C-alpha positions as CSV (number, residue, x, y, z in Angstrom):
1,M,111.2,101.3,178.0
2,R,108.6,98.6,177.6
3,L,108.1,96.9,174.3
4,N,104.4,96.4,173.4
5,I,104.2,93.4,171.0
6,G,100.4,93.1,171.2
7,S,98.1,90.4,172.6
8,V,97.8,86.8,171.5
9,R,94.4,87.6,170.1
10,Q,95.8,90.4,168.0
11,W,98.6,88.2,166.6
12,H,95.9,85.5,165.9
13,W,93.5,87.7,164.0
14,I,96.3,89.6,162.1
15,S,98.0,86.4,161.0
16,A,94.6,85.1,160.0
17,A,93.8,88.2,157.9
18,V,97.3,88.2,156.3
19,T,97.2,84.5,155.3
20,L,93.5,84.2,154.4
21,S,93.9,84.5,150.6
22,G,97.0,82.3,150.6
23,M,95.3,79.6,152.7
24,L,92.4,79.6,150.3
25,L,94.8,79.4,147.3
26,F,96.8,76.5,148.8
27,A,93.6,74.7,150.0
28,I,92.0,74.9,146.5
29,T,95.1,73.9,144.7
30,G,95.6,71.1,147.2
31,I,92.3,69.7,145.9
32,T,93.2,70.2,142.2
33,L,96.6,68.6,142.8
34,N,95.0,65.6,144.5
35,H,92.6,65.2,141.6
36,A,95.0,66.1,138.8
37,A,94.2,63.0,136.8
38,D,90.4,63.8,137.0
39,I,90.7,67.4,135.8
40,S,91.1,67.7,132.1
41,G,93.1,70.6,130.9
42,T,93.8,72.0,127.5
43,T,97.4,71.9,126.5
44,R,98.3,74.5,123.9
45,V,101.6,74.2,122.0
46,T,102.9,77.1,120.0
47,T,105.8,76.5,117.6
48,V,107.6,79.2,115.6
49,E,110.3,78.3,113.0
50,M,111.8,81.1,111.0
51,A,114.9,82.3,109.3
52,V,117.1,84.8,111.1
53,P,118.5,87.6,109.0
54,A,122.3,87.5,108.6
55,P,123.0,90.9,110.1
56,V,121.1,90.0,113.2
57,L,122.9,86.7,113.5
58,K,126.3,88.3,113.2
59,R,126.0,89.9,116.6
60,L,125.4,86.4,118.2
61,Q,128.3,84.9,116.3
62,Q,130.7,87.5,117.8
63,L,129.9,86.4,121.4
64,P,132.3,84.1,123.3
65,E,131.1,80.6,123.9
66,G,129.4,79.7,127.2
67,K,126.5,81.2,129.0
68,V,125.4,84.4,127.2
69,M,122.6,86.8,126.9
70,L,121.2,87.5,123.4
71,P,122.1,90.8,121.8
72,A,119.3,93.4,122.0
73,D,118.7,93.5,118.3
74,L,118.3,89.7,118.1
75,H,116.1,89.7,121.2
76,N,113.9,92.4,119.6
77,Y,113.7,90.5,116.3
78,L,112.6,87.3,118.1
79,R,110.0,89.2,120.1
80,K,108.5,90.6,116.9
81,Q,108.2,87.0,115.6
82,G,106.1,85.9,118.6
83,V,108.9,84.6,120.9
84,T,108.0,85.3,124.6
85,M,111.3,85.6,126.5
86,P,112.5,87.7,129.5
87,P,114.9,90.4,128.4
88,Q,117.7,89.2,130.8
89,Q,117.3,85.5,129.9
90,S,120.6,83.9,129.3
91,G,121.3,80.6,127.4
92,E,124.1,78.3,126.2
93,W,126.1,79.3,123.2
94,D,128.6,76.8,121.7
95,G,129.7,78.9,118.7
96,I,127.1,77.3,116.3
97,E,123.9,77.0,118.3
98,F,122.3,79.1,121.1
99,Y,119.9,77.1,123.3
100,V,117.8,78.2,126.3
101,A,115.1,76.4,128.3
102,M,112.5,78.6,129.9
103,P,110.3,76.6,132.3
104,G,107.6,78.4,134.2
105,P,104.5,77.7,136.2
106,G,102.0,76.0,134.0
107,A,104.2,76.3,130.9
108,D,107.5,75.2,129.4
109,A,109.3,76.9,126.6
110,W,112.6,76.6,124.7
111,L,114.5,78.4,122.0
112,A,117.2,77.2,119.7
113,I,119.0,79.4,117.2
114,D,121.1,77.5,114.6
115,T,123.6,79.9,113.0
116,G,124.7,77.3,110.5
117,L,121.1,77.1,109.1
118,A,120.4,80.8,109.9
119,E,117.1,79.9,111.6
120,F,115.5,79.6,115.0
121,T,112.9,77.2,116.5
122,Y,110.8,78.3,119.5
123,E,108.3,76.1,121.2
124,R,106.0,77.0,124.2
125,T,103.7,74.5,125.8
126,D,101.0,76.1,127.9
127,R,99.1,73.6,130.2
128,G,96.4,76.0,131.3
129,W,95.3,77.9,134.4
130,V,94.9,74.9,136.7
131,A,98.4,73.7,135.9
132,Y,99.6,77.3,136.5
133,F,98.1,77.4,140.0
134,N,99.2,73.8,140.8
135,D,102.8,74.8,140.0
136,L,102.5,77.8,142.2
137,H,101.4,75.5,145.0
138,K,104.5,73.3,144.5
139,G,106.8,76.2,143.9
140,R,107.7,74.7,140.5
141,D,109.8,77.1,138.3
142,T,108.4,80.1,140.1
143,G,111.5,82.1,140.9
144,A,113.1,83.5,144.0
145,V,110.3,85.9,145.0
146,W,107.7,83.2,145.1
147,F,110.1,80.9,147.0
148,W,110.5,83.5,149.7
149,F,106.7,84.3,149.7
150,I,106.0,80.6,150.4
151,D,108.5,80.5,153.3
152,I,107.2,83.8,154.9
153,F,103.6,82.7,154.3
154,A,104.3,79.4,156.1
155,L,105.9,81.2,159.1
156,V,102.8,83.4,159.4
157,C,100.6,80.3,159.2
158,V,102.7,78.8,162.1
159,V,102.0,82.0,164.1
160,F,98.3,81.7,163.3
161,C,98.3,78.0,164.6
162,I,100.4,78.6,167.7
163,T,98.3,81.7,168.8
164,G,95.2,79.7,168.1
165,L,96.5,76.9,170.3
166,I,97.2,79.4,173.1
167,L,93.7,80.8,172.8
168,L,92.3,77.2,173.0
169,F,94.2,76.7,176.2
170,R,92.6,79.9,177.6
171,Q,89.1,79.1,176.4
172,G,89.2,75.4,176.8
173,P,88.0,75.3,180.5
174,H,84.8,77.1,179.4
175,R,84.1,74.9,176.4
176,P,84.2,71.1,177.2
177,M,84.3,70.0,173.5
178,T,87.6,71.9,172.8
179,W,90.1,69.2,173.6
180,P,88.2,66.3,172.3
181,M,87.9,68.2,168.9
182,V,91.6,69.1,169.0
183,T,92.5,65.5,169.7
184,L,90.3,64.2,167.0
185,G,91.9,66.7,164.5
186,A,95.3,65.4,165.5
187,L,94.3,61.7,165.4
188,I,92.6,61.6,162.0
189,P,95.7,62.2,159.9
190,V,97.9,59.9,162.2
191,V,95.4,57.0,161.9
192,I,95.2,57.4,158.1
193,M,99.0,57.5,157.8
194,L,99.4,54.4,160.0
195,V,96.5,52.3,158.6
196,F,96.0,53.3,155.0
197,I,99.4,54.4,153.7
């Protein structure tokens, strides 16, 4: 039985179609990252400080010290007070204070619950949409799914480039400017690296 894996041209256009949106995203965010100092963003800080009712705190105080997840009733109470927190988020509990850092793309947040004072402090810093997409570009605090997306996307981009190179070899004899342009494209970054960096 013969396995039909398609032609180089098919692999090239399919990999181009699959990576088009991602390539645009990474190209645009490459520009915004390169000019991060020139792009002014609006940073918004949200702070919530409130008392926690004793019955709600009691459940937390019953947990063993170490890495724990908040009891459901405490999590629901915090959500009603404006705390944005994933339901399965765990944090450090030392018997007196619960603390969790919640970094994310374009934002950072933390929550501290002091059982001695029976209060919590929550702070979220949102750096805006440009920072959000820049962090996606870098894979900063984006989680496992985005991590794997970047790796798979990069592999498909490699397929796009290699199939493009094969097509250039095939079409090159009919287009005299093919290899001078390919050589120029390879030399420009090398010269910049050697001379200007």
